[in-house]
N, C-alpha and C positions, 0 to 999 in steps of 0.2 A: 504251351508247355510252361507249367509253374515253375518256381524256384526248386523245388524240392528234385524233381523228374529232369531238369537241366542240368541241374549239378551232380546226378547220379549218371546222367548220360555224358558229360564231360569226362568224368573220371574214368568211366568205363573205357573211353575212348584213349585215354591216357594208359590204360592199365594201372592205373591207381584204386585205392581203396579210402573210402569215406572215414575221416575221424569226425564222431560225434561226442562232443562232452556233453554233460548234465552240469547244471548248475542250479539251487535251490534259490529262485527270485527273491532279492531284498536280503541276501546272506553274503557274506559274515555283517556286512554294513547296507542298510536300507536302501541309501541312495547310488551304491557302486555298480550296479549289475549291467545297466549301458555299458561302462568303463571296463567291465571284466568281459564283455561281450566282444568288444572291439581287441580287448588283447589276445583274445582266445583265437579271433579268427587270422590274427597278423601272427600269430604263432603256427597255424596251420590247420583251424578245424574247417570243415567242410560244411557241418550243417550245427546248428544248437539247440539243446533240448533245456528248456527253461523248467523247472518243476515250480508248479502254483502250491504254496503254502496250504496245508489243510489240518484241520484239527485230528483226524481220525484214519490216517492213511494204513492200509491193510499190505501193502507190498513194501513199503520203504523199512529198511533196518534203521538199528538204532543212531547212525550217524546222519541219514537224511532225515529221519524224525527228528533231529535235535536241531539239524539247521531249518526246517520247518516251523518247529517251535519258536525260534528265535525271530524268525522273518514275522510268525502272526505276532509276537510280541511288539514288533516294530510299525503294526500297522498294516503288512501287507498282504493284500488281497486280491482277488482276480484283477477288478477293477486298475489297481497298481501294477498289474505286470502286465494288462495290455498296453498300458502308459508304458511302461519300460520299453516294450517293441519299437511304439511311437518313436521316443527317442533314440533308439538304435537306428531306425530306418532313416533317420536325418542325415547320418554319414554313410549307412550302408542298404543299398539296396537289392543285392546279389546275395549276401547268403542267408540261406532258408532257416525258419525258426520255428521250434515246434514247441508247443506247450503241453505239458505232462503233468496229468493231475487225477482228478477223482472226478466222480459225477456231481457231488454236493453243491460245490461253488457255481457250476455252469449252471444249475436248476436254480439254483439261489440268484445267481445274475440276472436270468430271464425272470423271474418273478419280481424282481425289482427296476428292470429296464423293459416291461413289456412293449413289444414291437408287434403289431398286427398282423398277421399274415407272412412271419420272418421270425426268424431266430436272432434275438438281440445279441448274443454272443458270438455267433457266427460270424453275421454282420458286424459287429465292432471289432474283432478278433480281426477278421481279414483288412477291415479299414485299417487298422494299426499297422498293419504289415506280417501278421501271423500267416503261416504257410499250411504247418498239420497242427493235430491234436491228436492226443494218445490218452485215452479215457480209462484208467486200469481196470475200472469196475462198469464197464458197459459191454455187455458179451455181445459177440456180432449177432446174433440172433433177436436180439430186442433194441436194436440201435439202427436200423435203417432209416427210419425217419430223419434220426440226426445225420446220420451220412448223408441223406439228399440234402440237408439244410445246409451242413457243410461244403458239398459240392455245386451248390448254386453261388456259393461266394468265395469258390475256388480253391477251399481248403479240402488238403489231405486229411484221411481218417487212419489213423496208425493203428495196430494191434500187437500185443504181445504173445507170443505161441512160447511153451515151456516143454521142458523135457517130459513131461507127461501128457503132452497133449497129443489127440488121438488126430486118425487121419480125417473122421466127420468135422472134427474142430478146426483143424484146418482147411476144408474146402470152405467149411462155413466163414472163416476168416477170408480167405480167398474171394470171395463174392462182394466183399465188403470193403476191404483195405484197398488204402492206394498209396502213394508214396514209397513206403517202405513197409516191411515188418520188422519187429524187435525182438530176436529170440534171447528168451531168458535162460542164460548157458546154466543155472544152477536150478534146484529147489531150495524154496525159502525165498526169503526176504532180500533186497537189496544189500551188497557188501560182506553177505554169508558165504562161509565153504570156501574150499580151494577149486580151481579151474579147472577143469578135465578137459583139455583141448581134444582128446580123442573122442569122447564122447561128444564134442562141438562138431567135428567133422564127418563122424557117423550119421547126426541127427539131421545136418543141413542138407543132402541129397531126398530125402524124404521131405521134408518141409517143400522141397524146390518141385517136386512133384505137382505140387497143388498151387503153390505160389509163383507167381510169375513178373513179380515186381523183386526191387534189392531186398536182400536180407542182411539185417543190422545185428550184431551179437554182444550183448553186455550181462550186466552183474560176474563179479568176480573177477574183472579186467584191473591190475592194479601197477603194470609195469611195462615198460618197453619189451619186453621177452614175449608175456602174455598177447600183447597187442600184435605182434608177429605172426604169433603163431596161429591165433585169429584170424587177423586179414589175409590168411593164406586162402583159407575157405569163404570167407564171408566176406559180402558187399562192403560191409560198414562194421566199426570198432566204437562200441560206447563206453563210455567212461564216466562216473559218477562218484562214488563214496570216495574214491582216491583222492579226486579233487577237492570235496568238501574237507576232508581230514587234513589236507596240507594248509587249506587258506584260512581254517576255523580260529586259529590261535593267532594271527598273524596282526599286525597293527596296520591300519587301512594302507597304507604308502605301500607296502609290500604285497599285497593280496594280487594285483594283477600282474605282475612280474613272477612272481612265484610259480601262480596257475600257467602262466605263457610259459615259461621255463620247462615247466613239467609236460605241457601239451608238445612244444618242440622238440625233446626225446622222442614221444612216442610218434609223433610225423616222420621223423627220421629213422625210424624202425622200422614203419609201413613201407617208408618208399623206398627204404635199401634191398 
């Protein structure tokens, strides 16, 4: 059983919900990410999603786009992100880490690091301690080879589902997904709109007819009240844009403290 599966199994046994913060790797300071990851774990994070900066994101709203641009300007790419995970693993061998991003950096990485008979990205990510990958623009019907390459190295392939997802798409995702699926609770990009918890509650039984792994919910969760409402029906709560907004203007010495303080409030709400 890998780290993602064992984490969700332990939480289920405790009747608790997973808290999954998202942060853009290399933001707001290029060298802060491993330290920030440790701070978020100490505050109650169960899984960490690390955003891989990319110049042309399609699902990211303006907040995460701006964070990605800042990280790119500081020279952060996929190779640096993998190294951040390696550094994090020197002190934490338990908390799952998921890389979230787009196909282009992965394909470019494989071009620059050819591996005969293997997928260089999957090999190197697994060796560094990555547990799962969410590639926004890899549709399930076109990435069975990639899913197999990840499985070979013990990595989970995580997919997005949306309010517009059909039963057919859910079934396609269920065939190749592992770890958990990420239900995007809003139409549009990250950080957009207002969360409708009633709509989330209505959608999750449909998803679970097809998907037998845990379901996390994100996009639009901004505070403890949102998180608690979603946690009543989902297996995990994913929070990204709000964390990025909070840490963006801060001096370096305040970033970890502020992010951890916010997540501690969310953790308390989920556990209450």
